[in-house]
C-alpha positions in Angstrom: 12.5 151.7 18.3 9.2 150.8 19.7 9.4 150.6 23.5 13.3 151.2 23.5 13.2 147.9 22.9 17.0 146.4 21.3 17.8 143.6 18.7 18.1 140.5 20.5 21.5 139.5 20.4 22.7 136.4 18.3 24.1 133.9 20.5 27.3 132.5 18.6 27.3 128.3 17.9 29.0 126.5 20.8 29.8 123.2 18.1 31.9 123.5 16.2 34.4 125.0 18.1 36.6 126.8 16.1 39.9 125.5 15.1 41.6 127.5 18.7 39.5 126.5 20.7 39.3 123.0 19.6 43.0 123.2 19.7 42.6 124.4 23.2 40.5 121.8 23.9 42.1 118.9 23.2 45.5 119.9 24.3 43.7 120.4 28.1 42.4 117.2 27.3 46.0 115.5 27.3 47.9 117.7 29.4 45.5 116.9 31.9 47.2 114.1 35.3 45.3 110.8 35.2 44.3 109.4 38.9 46.4 105.9 39.5 43.2 104.4 41.3 42.5 101.5 40.1 45.6 101.7 36.9 46.6 98.0 38.7 43.8 96.5 36.4 45.6 97.6 33.1 48.8 96.8 34.3 47.5 93.1 35.2 46.7 92.9 31.7 49.9 93.8 30.7 51.1 90.4 32.7 48.9 88.1 30.4 50.0 89.7 27.6 53.4 89.1 28.4 52.9 85.9 29.1 51.4 85.3 26.1 55.0 87.8 23.9 57.3 85.8 26.0 56.6 82.0 25.1 55.6 83.4 21.7 58.6 83.9 21.1 60.9 81.6 23.1 58.8 78.9 21.3 59.8 80.2 17.8 63.5 81.4 18.5 64.3 80.1 21.9 65.0 83.1 23.2 62.5 86.1 25.5 61.4 89.9 25.0 60.5 90.6 28.2 62.9 89.1 30.7 66.3 89.2 30.3 67.4 87.8 33.0 67.4 83.9 31.1 68.5 86.4 28.2 71.6 87.6 30.0 72.3 83.6 30.9 71.7 82.8 27.0 74.2 85.5 25.7 77.0 84.0 28.7 76.1 80.2 27.3 76.9 81.4 23.7 80.3 81.1 24.0 80.3 77.4 25.7 80.3 74.0 24.4 78.0 72.1 23.4 75.4 75.2 23.3 77.3 76.9 20.9 77.3 73.9 18.7 73.2 73.6 18.8 72.4 77.2 19.0 75.3 79.0 17.2 73.6 82.7 17.0 71.3 82.4 20.2 73.7 84.5 22.1 72.7 87.2 19.0 68.9 87.1 19.6 69.5 87.3 23.4 72.1 89.6 22.7 69.8 92.0 20.2 66.1 91.5 23.1 68.8 93.1 26.1 69.4 96.5 23.6 65.9 96.8 22.5 64.8 96.5 26.2 67.4 98.8 27.6 67.2 101.7 24.2 63.5 101.5 24.9 63.6 101.4 28.7 65.6 105.0 28.3 63.6 106.8 25.3 60.0 105.7 27.3 61.2 107.1 30.6 62.8 110.5 28.9 59.9 111.0 27.6 57.1 110.3 29.9 59.7 112.8 32.2 59.4 115.6 29.8 56.0 115.2 28.9 54.9 114.7 32.4 54.1 111.3 33.9 51.0 111.1 34.3 49.3 113.2 31.7 47.0 111.6 29.8 49.0 112.2 26.2 51.7 110.7 27.7 50.4 106.8 28.6 48.2 107.2 25.1 51.6 107.9 23.5 53.3 105.2 25.4 50.5 102.1 24.8 50.0 103.7 21.5 53.4 102.6 20.3 53.2 99.2 22.6 50.5 98.6 20.6 51.9 99.5 17.9 54.9 97.6 17.4 53.2 94.1 18.9 50.9 94.9 15.5 53.7 95.5 13.3 55.6 92.4 14.4 52.2 90.3 14.1 51.8 92.2 10.7 55.1 91.4 9.7 54.9 87.5 10.0 50.9 87.7 8.7 53.2 89.1 5.0 55.5 86.8 4.7 58.5 89.2 5.7 59.7 87.2 8.3 58.7 83.3 8.5 55.4 82.6 10.8 54.7 78.9 10.7 56.7 77.6 13.7 57.4 74.1 11.9 59.1 75.9 8.9 62.1 77.3 11.6 64.3 75.2 10.9 68.2 77.4 11.3 69.5 78.1 14.2 69.1 81.9 13.2 66.8 83.6 10.1 68.3 86.8 10.3 65.1 89.2 9.4 63.8 87.1 12.7 65.6 89.8 14.6 63.7 92.7 13.6 60.2 91.0 15.7 62.6 90.3 18.9 63.8 93.7 18.6 60.6 95.5 18.2 58.9 92.9 20.7 61.7 94.2 23.3 61.2 97.8 22.8 57.8 97.8 23.4 57.8 96.0 26.6 60.1 97.7 28.5 57.4 100.5 27.9 54.9 98.4 30.3 58.1 98.6 33.0 58.3 102.2 33.1 54.3 102.5 33.1 54.4 100.1 36.2 57.3 102.8 37.4 55.6 105.8 36.6 51.8 104.7 37.8 54.0 103.9 41.0 52.9 100.3 40.8 56.3 98.6 41.5 54.7 95.7 42.9 53.7 94.8 39.5 56.2 95.0 37.1 54.9 92.8 34.6 57.0 90.0 34.4 60.0 90.0 36.8 58.7 87.1 37.7 61.2 86.7 40.4 61.2 89.4 42.3 57.0 88.8 42.2 57.9 85.2 44.2 60.8 87.1 46.5 58.0 89.4 47.2 55.1 87.1 48.1 57.0 84.9 49.6 58.7 87.0 51.8 54.7 89.0 53.0 54.4 88.4 56.2 50.6 89.5 55.7 51.0 87.1 52.6 47.0 85.2 54.8 45.7 88.2 55.4 42.5 88.6 53.9 41.7 90.1 50.3 41.0 93.6 51.8 43.8 93.8 53.4 47.1 93.2 51.5 46.4 94.9 47.9 49.9 94.9 46.8 50.3 90.8 47.7 46.9 90.7 45.4 48.5 92.6 42.9 51.8 90.7 43.0 49.5 87.1 42.9 48.4 88.2 40.1 50.1 89.4 38.2 52.1 86.1 38.7 48.8 84.0 37.4 47.9 86.7 34.4 51.5 86.5 32.9 51.2 82.0 33.8 48.2 82.0 32.0 49.3 84.5 28.9 51.6 82.0 28.4 49.2 78.9 28.4 46.7 80.5 26.2 49.2 81.3 24.0 50.5 77.9 23.9 47.4 76.7 23.2 46.7 78.9 20.0 50.1 78.5 18.5 49.3 74.9 18.6 46.3 75.4 17.2 47.6 77.1 14.0 50.9 76.7 13.9 51.5 79.9 13.5 53.4 82.4 15.4 51.4 85.8 14.9 48.1 84.6 16.2 48.6 85.0 19.9 50.7 88.4 18.5 47.5 89.4 17.3 45.7 88.5 20.0 48.1 89.9 22.6 48.0 93.8 20.4 44.4 93.8 20.5 44.4 93.8 24.5 46.8 96.3 24.3 44.6 98.1 22.1 42.2 98.0 24.5 44.7 99.0 27.0 44.9 102.7 25.2 41.5 103.9 24.8 41.3 102.9 28.5 43.9 105.3 29.2 41.6 108.3 26.9 38.7 107.4 29.3 40.9 107.1 32.3 39.6 110.0 35.4 41.4 113.0 35.9 43.1 112.6 39.0 41.6 115.4 41.5 43.0 118.2 43.2 43.5 118.2 46.6 42.0 122.1 48.3 44.2 123.8 50.0 
């Protein structure tokens, strides 16, 4: 060619990526470890959700789906009079909740260990399952598969109500597994007895905010559960429906799930 020139080399467009490149990008995005900094904000939101969901289901069925201490006592009272006269099947609902919760703890923890506890994809999957179960439960009430009108719950047990109890108990276990994964044991998201003990025995309970972060988390966790229960009671009283507080709680958990998609990655310290 004239002047020894060479033809310009054509550059390949960088977007859209080829299928193998896209697969590699998604894999890299999901398998990176995220930081635990400020993750307490997300777990404190889960405390609010627990307050809403537990108060809603207790109002409807007289059982819990998160706080299994109460369910264990209800299970023990199942054979005692007069409890077994007024609520002869109350122990069944409590047993369903306990079983669903324990099964969820086992599965969530096993999957977390297999996939990597702090990987973005692991936390995304966990909270996506939790959000889906709350939304599915709300949809079950909304469509009438299970009665969602509080004033129409007359019988001690409608066997179809075991479905929402099992689903919500299973999803609640994902929160406490996440609290252990994120090393935020001071925010168990629903175990109020532990939170109250740790607050009451904290020797630095009166220290300034910036000097006692764990105390702050426990206090906000307690308030979150309390406020969640209050909000749920107002919604249930205003609408008379079980599903309305659950839609609200499910929407919040969807936001938490989306937050994990953009959560900062864990910085690797230089050797």
